[in-house]
N, C-alpha and C positions, 0 to 999 in steps of 0.2 A: 773214302769209305763208302761202300754201297749200303743203302738203307732199304728196309722193307716198308712198303706202303700198301695199304688197301684203300679202295675207294668206297665211300658210303655217302649217299645223298650229296653229291657234288663236293665232297671234302676228302682230303687224304688223311689217313691215320697212320702215323709211324709206329711200327712194331719192331722191337729189338728182343732177341732171344739169347739168353745166357745159359751156359753150362755152369753149374755150381757144385759145391760140396756140402750144401745144406741137407741134413738128413732128418731132422725132427720138425714136426709141424709147429711146435711152440716157437722154434727159431724162425721158421718161415713166417709165421704170423707177426712176430716182433719186427722182422725186416720189412714186411709189407707195410706195417704201420709207420715205420721210419721213412720209407720211400714216399708214402702218401703225405706225411707231414712235410717233407722237404720239397716235394713236387706235387702240388695239389691238382695239376692237370694230368698226372700220370695215373694209369690203371695198371696194377701189378698183381700177378698171381704166380704161385709155384706149382709145378707138377713133380712131386717128390717120388712118384711111382715110376717116372721115366728114369732110365739108366743114367742120364746126364743131370738129373735133379734140376729140371728146367725152371728158370725164372723168365717170365714173359712180361714185357712192359710195353704198354701202348700210350701214345700221346695224341689226343684229338686236336691239339692246337699247335703242333710244331714237331720238332725233332726230339728224340730221346738221347740224352747225353750218356753214352756208355761209360766213359772214364769216371764220371762222378758216381755212377752206380757201382762200378767195380771198386772204387775207393771206399764207398760206404760199406759194402760187404766186408772189405779188408779190415776196416776199422772195428768191425765186430768179430774178427777172427775167421772170416770165411773167404773162400776163393770164388771168383766168377770170371768167366771169359765169354766174349761174344761168339756165338755159333755162326759160322758163315752161311750165307744164303746157298741153298741147294735148289736151283731152278733147273728143272729138266724139261726139255721140249718133248712133244709127242713123238717127233722124229727120233730122238735119242732113246725113248722108251721102246719104240718098235725095233730099232737096231739091237738094243740090249736083249729083247726077247728072241731075236734071231741068233744070238750068241756073238754079235759083232761088237767089239770094244773100240771106242773112239780114242784116238791119241790126243793127249792134252798138249 
């Protein structure tokens, strides 16, 4: 599995982004509290205004365990799935602007 990392002050922070079906802020708040209780080194937040109702989880000290988070949401009656990385190179952006589609 490919993981997202960002560098900050000589450390790597793992970030995992999930598509969810969480619609209400009260549910999001409850789930964030549960995540923080289970994983004290995780920082989690929801973007319920996004069409995918995003759950974003960061770990300053290691990897984010997607399967445990997916199971946690499932235990509360919600669905979550990892959103794939979409890394686009400058070259790809230029080609797209010219109307050239790359074959996968």
